[in-house]
Each structure stands twice: as C-alpha cells, then as structure tokens.
N, C-alpha and C positions, 0 to 999 in steps of 0.2 A: 504493500500500500504506500502511495506517495506521501511524503512528509509535507505538511502545509504549515507555513509560518504565518501566524495571524496578524503580526504587526504590519503597519503600512510602510512601504519602501519609500523613504524620503530623500529629497534633494536639498542642496544648500539653500536654495531660494525660499524654502519653507521655514527657515530659522532666522532669528535675529539675536544679537547679543544684548544682554542687559548691562548697563554701566555699573562698574564698581567704583569705590573711592579712588580717586587719582591723587596720589601723594606728591610732595615736592620733588622726590627723587624718582618719579615715574613720568617725567615729561618726555615727549617724542625724541628729543635729542639724546636721551639717556637709555633708549631702548636697545637691547642687544638682540640681534637677529641671527647669531650663529647657531648652528644646529648640527647634530651628528649625522653623518652620511652612511656609516657602516657600523656593524655591531661591535659591542665592547662589553667588558665585564664591569661589574658594579664598582670595583676599586681601581679602575683604570680610566684614563682619558681616551676618548674616541680616537682611533688611528687616522680617521679622515673626518673633517668637518666642512660644512659649507658656511660661507660668511653671510649669505642670505638664503632663506629657505625655498629656493626656486631652482628648478632644472628644466631644460627644454626637452621636448618629446623626441623619440626615436623615429623621425619621419623625414622622408625625402624633401618635403616642402618646408622643413624647419631647420634641422640641425646638420649643417655642414661646418667646415672649418671657420668660415668668416663669422658665423653667428657664435660658434664656440669661443672664439677669441673675444668677441665683444661681451659675451655673458660672463666669462671668467674674469675679465677686467673689472666687472661690476660686483664680483663676489659669488656668482652662481656657477653652474656647471651644465654643459651640454653633453648629450649622448649622441655621437655621430651615427647617422642611420646606417643600417646593415643591409638594406635592400639595394646593394650595389656590389660590383666585383670586390673581392678581398683586397686587391692591390690598391684600388682607389680609396677605399675606406682607410686602410693603413696610412696612405699618403696624407689624407686629411688630418689624421691624428698627428703625424710628424710635423705638419705645418703649424699646428697649434703649439706643440712642444718647442718648436724652434722660434716661435714669436717672442720678440723682446718684451720682457716684463720687468726690466730694471737691472737684474743681475744677468749678464750675458756670458754664455760660454763661448769663448773666442773660436771662430772657424777660419780666421785669417792669421796664420802663424808661419814664421820662418826660423831657421837656425842662423847663428852668426856667420856661418861659412857660405850661406847662400848669397845671391847677388841682387843688385838693383833690378836686373831683368826678371828675377823670380818675384820680387815685390810687385812690379808692374803687372805681371801675369795674374797674381792673386787679386790685385785691385780690379783688373779687368773682369775677372771671373765673378767676384763677390760684390763689387761696388763699394767695398769698405776702404776707407783711407787710413784707418788706424790698424796697424799690424803689430802683433806681439812677437817679440824675439825670445825664444826659449832655447835651452841648451840642446834639445833634441827636435825642435821644430814642431812640437805637439801642443795641444791646448792645455795640457796639465804638466808641461815641463817646467824646469827651473827658469824663472823669468830673468832675463839678462838685459832687456831693454824694450823700447817701444819705437816704432817708426810711424811718423805722420808725413803728410806732404810737405811740411816745413823742413824736413830733414834732408831733402835732396832737391837738386835742380836738374831737370832733363837737359837743359842747354849747356850744362857744365859737367855733370857727372857721367862717367862712362857706364854703360850697362853692365859691365862685368865687375863693377866696384863691389867689394865685400860689404855685407850688411853690418858687420862689426865696425866698419870704418865710418859709417854715417848715422847709425842709430843713436837715439838718446839713451845713454846707459842707465842701468838700474840705480846707481848711486845718485843720479840727478832726478829720479822720479819721486813723486809723492804717491804712496800706496796705502791701501787699507788692509787690515788684517782679517783673515777668515773669521766669521762670526759676527762681523759688523752688520748692523741693520741697514736697510736701504735709506732710511731717513738720515742715519749718521753718515753714510757714504755721500749722500747729496749735500750734507752740510760741509764736508771736506772739499767737495768739488766747488761749492759756492765760495767758501772762504779763501781757497787757493787759486781761484779763477782758472780751473782746469777744464779741459774738454773731455778727459777720460781718466778714470781712477782704476788702476789694476787692484784686484783683491788677491792677496797671497797668503800662504800659511807660514808657519814658523821655519820651514825649510826653503822658503822663497819660491815654492811651486805656485804657478798661476792657477787660479780657480775661476775667476770671473773678471769681466770688465764692466764698469758702470759709466754710462755716458751722460754728459751734461744735458744733451738734448732730450733725455728721458726724464729729466727732473720734473718738468711741468706735467708730463704724462702721469707720473707716479702721484704727484700731488692731486691730480684730478681724479685718480682712481685708487684711493687709499685702501679699499677693501678687496683688491685683486686676490683671486684664489690661486695660490701658488704651492708647488710641491717643495720637497726638502732641498731641491737644487735651484729654487727660485724661478722655476718655469711655470707657466700657466698650466692649470689642471684641465684634463679633458677625459670624458668617458666615451664608451662605444657600445652600441647594441650588437648582440649576436643572436643567431637563430638556433633552432634545434636540429638543423639539417646539415650544415657544413662547418659546425663549430670546431671540429678536429683540425681542419685546415685554416679556418679564420682566426681562431684564438692565438696560435703561435705567432702569426704575422702581426697581430695587434700588440702582443707583448713585445715583440722586437721594435715596434714603433713607439714603445714606452707609454702605452695607454695607462691611465691611473686607475680606472675602475670599469667593470663591464656590467651589462644588464641584459638579461634575456628578453628579447622582443617577441611577445606572444599574445594572442588575443585571449588565451586562457592558460594560466600557469599551473592549474591543478592537473598535471599530466605526468606520466612516467617519462615522456620525452624530455620535459624540463628538468626533472630530477636527474636524469642521466647526464644532461648538459652541465648542470651545476657541479655534479660530482666529478666529471671529467676535469673541469677547471681546478677544483680543489685538490685533486690528486696529482695533477701534472704541473700546476702553477700555484702552489700554496700561498705565494706572496700576493697574488692578485685577488682583489675583492670583487664579488659579483652579486648583483641583485637579481631577484626572480619576480615573476608575476605574469599576468595580473590575476588577483583573487578578490573575492568579495565577502568572505566569511572566515570564521575561526578554523574550520577544517582545512581550507585552502592555505591559510597562513601557516598552520602547524606543519602541513606537508612540505612547504618550501623551507621552513626553518629546519626541519629534520633532514632535508636534502642538503643543507649547508649554506643557504642563502645569507648574505651579509646585510641585505635590506630587502623589504618586500613591497612590491607595487600593488596598490589597491584601486580597483575600478574596472568595470566592464560595461560598455555601452553609454558612458556619460560624455564622451567627446562630441564636439559640435559637428564633426563630419563622420561620426560613427553611427551606423544603423544596425548594429548587432541585435539590439532589442527588437527592432522591426522585423528583421530577417529571420532570427532564430528564437526569439522569445527568451533570450538568456541575458541576465544582468541583474542589476540592483541599483536603487537610488544611491547616489554617491555618498550622501551624508550617512545613510544607514550602514553602508559598507565600511566606511571609515570608523564609525563608532564601534561596530562589532570587532573589527580587526584590532583596533587600539586596545580594547578590553582584553582580547586574547594576548596581545603583546605584553600588557601589564601583568597578566597572570603568569606568563612565561618568565618574565623578569623576576617576579616575586618568588617563583619556584626555583629558578636556576641561577639568578644573579647575572644573567646575560641579557643585555638590552638590544633588541632588533628594531632599528628605525623603520618606519613605514612611510611610503610616498603615496600621496593622494594624486591619482592620475585621471584627469577628466572632470567635467562638471563645473569648471570655473568660468563663470559668465561675467561677474563683476569683481573688482579688486577686493571688496570686502569678503568675498567667498574664500579668498586665500586665508584670511584670519579665521573664518569659520572652520575651515579644514584643520588648521593648526589647533584651534580650541577644542575640536573633537578628537584630537590625538595624533594627527599626522605630524611628522617631523619636518617634512618638506612637501612641496607640490610639484607636479610635472605638468607643463602646459605646451600646447601646440599652436592653437589658433592665435593666442596672445603674441607669440614670437613670429608667426608667419607674416605679420603685418609690417615688419620692419625692413629697413634698407639691407640689413645684414643677412636676412634669410635668402636662400638660394633661388627663389622663384622670380618670375617676371613681374614687373610693374606695368599694368595695363590701364589705359584711359577708357573709362566708360561714362559717357555723358560729360558732365563737368568735373567729375571726380576721378581719382586714381584708385585702383584696387590691385591686390596681389593674388596670384593663384595659390590655391590651398587644396590639397587632396589627401585623403586618408590612406594609410598603409593597407587598409582592407579594400581599397578601390581597385578597379581594373587597371587604372592608369599606373598605380604603383607596382602592380604585378608581384606583390610580396607574399606569395603563397607559402613561403617557408614558415611564416609566423603562425600558420594554422596547424602545425604538427601533423601534416598529411604526407610527409615524405617528399616535400617539394612538388606536389601535384600541381601542374600548371593548367589543369583542366577543370578547376573549380567552377561550378556553374552559376554562382551568384556572388554578389559583392556585399561587403560589410562596411564600406566607406563610400563617400561621395566625392566628386570632383567639383570644386567651388571657387569662389572668390572671397576675400576678406578686405575691408577698407584699409587702404595704405595709411600708415601712421608715422612714417619718418624714421628717425634714428632710435635704436634700441635704448641707448643710455638715457636719452631725454624722457622717454616714456616710462622706463623702469624706475627712474628717480621719483616720478609722480606716484607710481604704484607703491614704492617703498615708503614714501611719505605718508600715504593713506594707511598703510599697515601699521606704522609706528604710532600714528595718531589714534587709530582704533584700539591698539593694545594699551596705550596710555589711558584711554577712557575705561578700559577694563581693569585698570590697576595692575597691569602685568609688565614687568621690566624685561622679561625674556620669554622665550617660547615655552619653556617648562612651566613658568609661573602662569602663563596664559592657560595652559591645559589644566592646571590645578585650580585656578580661580574663576575661570569663565563660567558665566551663567547664560544658558541658552533657552530661548522660548520658541515654541512652534507658533507660526503666524497663519492667519486665514488669508484667503485670496483677496478679501477686501482690504486687509492690512497691508498687503503688498502694493495694491493700487494707491492706498493712502500714503505710502512711503515715498512715492514719486511726486513730481509736480502735478497738481490737479486744480481744477476750477479756476484756472487763469488762462489768459491768452499770451503765449510766449512770444517775445520779440525775436525777430530774426537776428542772429549773431553777425556782427561785422568782422569777426575774427576768423 
C-alpha cells in the first residue's frame, strides 16, 4: 500500500519571517554570511567555507569559467557544468584557477644563465613584462632577481646578453615573507611605490608575486573565495555515467570540490559515483543530490557525500513535477532534510551542510531557505541574467533578454543526469528553453541581493546564519496576505530609470 503524507507541500512564497529584537550589535554591517560548504566534525573547523551562502547551478546556460571567476571574486562558488566534453570542462576549471586573485604564481621565469632573447620570447608568449629570475628557472626556485622592461634597452643590449648581467638582483629588491596577508602585501607595495612584490620563504624560494595593479581589485573584492594557494575556488559537476574518466581530469585541473548533477540523487548510480571519488581521490570533497526527504538525505550521507543538495522540480525552467509527478514544495523539502541533518549531527557529531537548490523567486527567499536550515542556496535563473553567464544577449522589443534553458531540456541534451546509462533517446523533457530579463553585471546585482539578506537577518536579530536558523520565527501566509504584501490600491508611476 502506498504511503501518503498528509501535510501540505509548501513553497517559500507561503512563508514570511516575523521580526525579532534587533540589537546594536546586529546591524547589517555586522552580519557574517560565511557558511560551511562541506562536512566537518563537531570539534573541528569546516575544511571549506563559502564567504557568502550562494553557489551557481550546474547548467550550460549559467556556470562557465567567466561566471565562476566573477562569483568567486564576490565570495561565492560556481559548479562548472558537466554536460560538455571532459576536456573543455577541465579547461574551464584551469582558467578559473589561473585567474589572478592577488597572490600570483609566476608563469614567467628564467634562470640567470638565460639571455635577453629568452626574456623577449617569454614576454611575447605570456604578455607579462615582469619576469622572475630563479636559480633553476622555475616558479618555486630560489629567487635571484627580477626583470622588468626598465632593465634593458633593445636598441642597446645584444640579444645574447646574460640575464645575470641586467636583472635587478635580489639584494636590491623589497620582498614579502611567506604568510603575509594580501592586505599587508598591498601596504608594502603602496609604501615603497612598487609595481611588484615577490613573496619568498625563509630559504629565499619564490612562492608568489603581488602586483600593484591588483591593489584596487582586491580592495573592491575583499570577500574573494580563495584556496590555500591564494587562487580563486571553483567547483565542477559530474554525472553518473562517465565519472571514471571525468573525475581524474578535473582533479588534474585542480578543481576544489565536485557535485553530482542528477535530477534524482536517491539512486544506486549516485552512491557508486560518490564512493568511487572517495576511494580513489580521498582528498576531494563531493556533494550529492538532489533529494527531498530524510530517506534520500541519509542515503547520500551513508554513501559518503560531503554536502547534500535538496530540491526536485522547484527550478523556474524545471517541469519534472508536470512531466513525472515527482517532487516536493521546496520549503517542505528543506525543513525535513534540515531536521534529518540535525538528528544526524546530534547522533554522530558530524555536520553535513545542505544546499537548497531551486524555488528562489525573490531575494528574501534566500533568507527563508537559510532560516529553514539550508547552509547555502544554489541558483540558476538568478545568474543566467548577467553579463558573465555564457548565453547570448538578445533584443526583444525595447528590452534585452538572455537565453536560459534547463539541463533537462532537449537543447541541453544532458541525458546522463537521469541515470539511464547515457540514453540519448529519452522521449520527453524535464526542462524548458526560455529567456530571462538581462540584468547587467553580476557584482552590481549581487551586492543588492546581499544587502537585502543582511538587512533581513538584522530584522530577525541574527548576526550569522547559524543564529538565523536558531532564532527565526516563520509564519504561513494566505494568498490574500501575499497580495497585501505587494503594492496595491495605487496607480504606479512609470519609472524614468
């Protein structure tokens, strides 16, 4: 006999937050939005955190390298889409990891016995005018000097002139010591009127270069999400079909975290995929999903998932509920899985972060998801609107729009996410091909969203996400209340802006 759950399956729009006391130490400028990304034990710090509780969806029309760079610079994380050849996905990951984020691993290096001809060849290849001179010509050799365009004249110096004869030697350089913060490095650059500051260890081995031109960029992006080597962080999606070929290449590209992209995570296929990663690449963190209840959550946790993605059928371009009658209201799903997460933590001392994926229509829905127990949210439509997403900007009438299609649509042809053995003959779609209003730059829009999140948390008396979950008071609203919450009984003026 079928099991019937009597409670109503609810969405975010059916809830509002009741205000709590806002104290003087709970103003928006004091709100901490950091949140754990992967599992950790009660007495440990999370091995990976997000600086803002937002990641971008594993979608062709959303998460490529350009959006991943833009989001990481703001403190969030992108999962590069996997419905593409392995080589191109790995290359996108590499592009993010190579992007300058303040501390730069030098890829323009020479030894002192090389010549001006070699320097010019490197400059032509990389476009870099600052070249490090190390004892062995590698990025991590003993630093002996620096070459810039001020150290030679092509009209005067012969091409076979030795590097040692025209470089600025180490004794004349101002350097920073390994362990220095980016802020401290920038202060040294500013105080000494430098263009470049080499960062060396106690043995004089080169680790990074910090450039003056990155100073303003860092100041403008203080929450950048960086790994232990000061590079931007990036995730990647994988499927349950070619993971044995895909994962090794993503690991070589130095991906930070993986996530299985599947319309339904409660499958043996996903368990096998997660276990493969854990057994062969134990240092790599991997999330699983999607699920909507305690049973699905526990299945993925027992399979080894480092975080669990919650939500089926809630995305704006997802029609799984229409096509298959499978899914659950996003609010109900998050609430139940968060309860299961808490019970598991109480029993084992291991905390498994959960990601709410889908159902975000308004910015305040992000706060609702966090208040209901999500550690972070995944969004697709939100990011598809921006300049940095990979889709075309199209003019329709007097306005611009951007293309946006689901991974379950025929256009994406991402059949691997259905755990059907890569069957390309699926007879129906679970996603649509659509447009979303063009909104401009990611950073400009995200700053507004984060301002709203902090203001709402302040009204709830919560200084961080954990406090929000502990203190939030939620009320179910009627359809009439929803109408009342918007502008009504007035004639709106047309905006001039």
